[in-house]
N, C-alpha and C positions, 0 to 999 in steps of 0.2 A: 161201359168205359168202364176198365180195368182201373186204380189207384197210378199203376203203375205209368197207364197213357195220362192221364190229367193235368198230371204236374209240366212236363213240355208245351201242350196247349196252353195250360192256363202261363207261362214263360214267353211264348208266342205272342198269345195274345197281348198283354202288357208290355213287347215293348215294339208296338206297332199302334198302338192308342191310350187312352186313358181309359183305363178300366171304373164301372162306375160299382159302387156299395149299395146295398139298400139301404131304406129308411128305420124310425124309430117302429118296434115290436111294442113297447108300453103305450104309444101312443093308440093304435090301432085296436088292441085291446080295450084300452078304455075310453074310443067311441063308443063300444059294445056296451056299452055299463050292465056289464055283468054282476048279478045278484052275488052274495054270499052263494047260494044255491048252485047257480053255474058253476061256478071254482069249486063247490065240491062233489057235483057230478052225482053220479051212483055210488060209484066206488067210493068216495070219501064222504058217505053223507052222515055219518056218525062219529067225523073226526072231534077228537074233543080240543080241540084249537080252532079259531077263527082260521080262514082262509082267503079271506076276498083279500086281493093286492097280491097273494102269491103269483107273478104272471108267468111264472116258468112250467107251476101246476097243472095250468088251460092245455100245454100239453097233451096231457094224460087223463084230464077231464073233455075238453073242449078238441080233442086234435084233428075234428075237422075245419074249426076254423082257425086254427093256425096254419093249418096246410093254403087257408085261403088265402090268408094275409102274404105268402109267400111267390104266390102266383102271382100275387096282385104286383107285388115287385118287380117279382122277374119280368112280369107281362108290361112295366111299365119302363122299362129298361137298365133292371138291375143284370150286372155279368154276377157279381157276390150278392151272395145274400147268409145273413147270419143267425145262428141258430137259437131257439128260443130259449138259451139256457148261461144269460147274463148273472141269476144265482142261483144257476145246479150246483151247489158246491156244501161243503156238511156244513160250513161256520154259516151260513146264511140260513140255510134252509132249517135251522139249528131253532129258530126263531119260529116255527111249525110245525115243530118236533118231527120232522121229516127228513132225518140226516140218512136215514135207511133205504131211501129214495133215491138217492144221489145219482146209482149208477143206472135206472131206468129213467129218469129226468132227461137226464143225457144223452141218451140211448133213442129215446123219444122224441129228443128235439130236432135228432142230426136226421134220424130215420125220415123224421115227415119234410124236413127241408131237402131232402136229396129226394124223396117224390116227384116234389112240386119243383125242384131245376131242372129234374128227369121229362118230367111232363112238358113244360113250357119248353127245354131245349129240342123233344118230337115237336113242336108246332111249328119252329123257326129252323131249327141246325143250327142255331146258335150255341155254342157252350153254355152251359151255368154250373156256376161251382157254389162250394159249400163250404164258409166258414163259422167251424167251432167255436163261439162266442164264451170268452171266460173273462170273467169280471173279478173287479180290487176284493168280493166281499164285502163284507161291515165293521172288518176291522183293519187298524193299524200296526206294524210292525217298528213303528220309528216313532211317536207319538205318545205319549201319557197319557189316558182320560182323566187324569186327577191330575188338577194345577198343583196339589198339595203333595203329589208323590213322583215326579218327572221320574223316575226309575219304572214306576208301574207300566207291565202290560199286561192287554186282553189278552192279547197273544204270540205265541214264538213262532223262532223263523221253521223251525223243524215241523211243528202242526202247521205250516204254510205249504209248509212243501208239500206234504201229506196230503192235503185236502187239492192242491193245485191237482197232482200227481194223480190222485182216485178218478176226478171229471174230464183229465184231457187221457186219461188211455179210455175212459166212456168213448166220449167223442171221435178218437181215431179208431178204434173198433169197429163206429157204426159206419165208420166212412167218411170220411168230413176232407176236402181235397186240401183246406187251411185251418192251422191253429192262430184264433186273436184274443190276444192279450188285451182289454181292452179298457180304456175309464181309468189308466191308474193313475191313483192321485200320490202313491208314497214309492219309493224306489225299489226298496227294501223289500215290499210286498212281489212288486216284480222281479225281483230277482228272487227269492223264494220260487215263482211258478217259474222260472228259465229254467232253473236246475232241476225242477223235477221234471218239466219240458225233456229236457237233454241227457235226464236217467230214462225216462219212459222210450224215445225212441233209440238209445244202448239196447235196451230190453226185447222192443219191437225187432229190430234190426233195419229199420228204415227211417226216414223222416218225411212230414211233410211242412210244406210254406208256412213260415213262421212271420205273422202279422203282429209289431207291436204298437197301443198306441196309448197315448196318455192325456190327461186335463189337464189344461192351463184354468186355476179354479178363478180367480178374478185378474182384475186386468193389472194385477202385480209382474203377472207373467213367470210369474212361477206353479211346481206342484203345491197340493195342497203341504206336503212334508217340506218344502222350502228351497227343491231345484230349481236349476235357470232349466231353459231347453238344451243351451249345451252340455252345462251340466247331466241332464238325464243321459242325453245321448252316448257319454264318456262312460256314464256307466253302464252302459245296456247294450253296447255295439259289438262285446266279444263274443254279444250270440249269435253274428250276422244274421241279421232276421233279413225276411223276403223284402217288410216295408214295415217303413216305423213314421207314427204319424200322432195328430192329434185330434181329439174327439170329444163332445158333450162341452157343457159349461158356459162355451160361451157363443153364439153366433159367427156367422162367418166375418162378416166385418171388424168385430171384434179380434178373433184368432188371426185376421191373414199375420201383422207381425212376425206374430212365432213361429206360423209354417213356411214363412220365409226363412227364418232364422232358421228353424229345421233343415229346409230345404240348401242352406248356404252348407251345414256344416256335414248332412248326415251321407253319408257314399254305396247307400241304398235306394230303392226306390220310397216315394214319401205316399202319403195315405193322408187324407182328410176327410171328416163325418163330424160336422158340424152343428149345433144343434137349429132352430130356427127362429134363431134369432133370442136375444132375452127372455126370460120366462116375466109376464103381467104379474098386477096384483093378484090376480085369481093364481097364478101358476101355471099358464097356459102359456102357447108362445103366438106372434103375431104375424110372423115373418112366413109371403106368401110365396106359394112357389118362384114364381116370376120374381122377388126381389134377390130370394139364396139364389137362384138358378142364375140372374145377374156374375154375383157377386162369386161363386163360383168358379164361374168361366171366364172371369178375370184372376182367378187364380192358374186356372188353366194355360191361360192366352199368355200370360208371365212366364211359364216355365217353370214352377212350384211344387208341380204337383203327379203323380203316377194314380192316383185314386182317391174317387171322389163319392161320395154317401154324405148320407144326413143322420142326426142322431135325433134327440126326442124332441117332436114336435112337429117331425115330419111325416111324409104321408107318401101314398105312390104318386099322388099327383108332385109334391117337388121331385120325387125319384124322376118322373118324365123329360120335366123342365130341364132338369140338371144334365140327363143324358142326353138333349137336344145342345144344350149350351156346349156341352165338352165333344160333339160330334166332330169328328175331323181335326181336331186339335193338336197338333205334334206331342207326348208325353216328355216329361221332363226325364233330361239327362243326366244321370247322377255323376257330381264332381269326379275326379280325382285328385286325392286329398296326398298334403305331403305326409310319410310317414313320420311322425314323430310320438312322444307319450305323451299320451290325453290322459288325464285325471280329473275326480271330481270330487269334489266336497256338494254343498250348496251352489258356490260357482265351480265354471270351468278353472281345471288345472294343465296349460297345454305346456310342456320342454320343448321349445326347438333346440 
């Protein structure tokens, strides 16, 4: 199926039912208890820096493992699979001395996911889609890391723009159906990504659907950089995304009021893929598939969402339960909002 044929199929599917995003890739990799040698494989056996923890590298050193993870999520009911490319950008890969491998990491991540999607789609005939995952990097453009120098920044907008452009180009050229900017903690980083992607679409002469997902870092209901949910939406709504959503940091129970707020203010589709509860004292996640599915099923029944899935701690069992919970539930219908001036700082400012 060609790129031009997939977008209408995606739009038709999401118009009649709630779609399911897959779960955590990191959780599944960690469950395999890979050693430093496993991360290195043969190709990177003599790499000068430690590589354990560079989960995106597993697409090159253990591609069969990543393919099996994708297939397990698709067979559990996921309609959309996220590529193993959350940290496949020059800024994040600099920690491992692997900035030159960014293009290859994204191409491999997209190719593995596409092959898994096609294999499972051939088994049951239901379309599967691949979302190119673009993480926030490990730098923030809005805040200083030095409390004694508030003006200092580790990164500039232009560097972020170039970083995101490089990653997005590799993902789109490798055939992803969707671009997913996720786990946004700083809206200025997201704006750099949106600018880069819009430039890329102009260069390529076509677009792919764009999903945008922010993360509420604590029960204050704000992004790390301080914005409320509505202020965040006002800041990025000009991009006209396919969907906007919230993911990570919190479990579904804690995230619900903020998903409800986003559902109220956003006139596009809404997604959420929360963690499997809050992390325990060991950094793990204790929420069972049944509990998570019950919570997200209530989101669906309340008309809050169009796409649901899982983030940290979620597994194919969680996705299977979530799929069953939303099966047959009518998707959210985006509201028709009054045409007014909508601005934002840390808070929204709407001029009637």
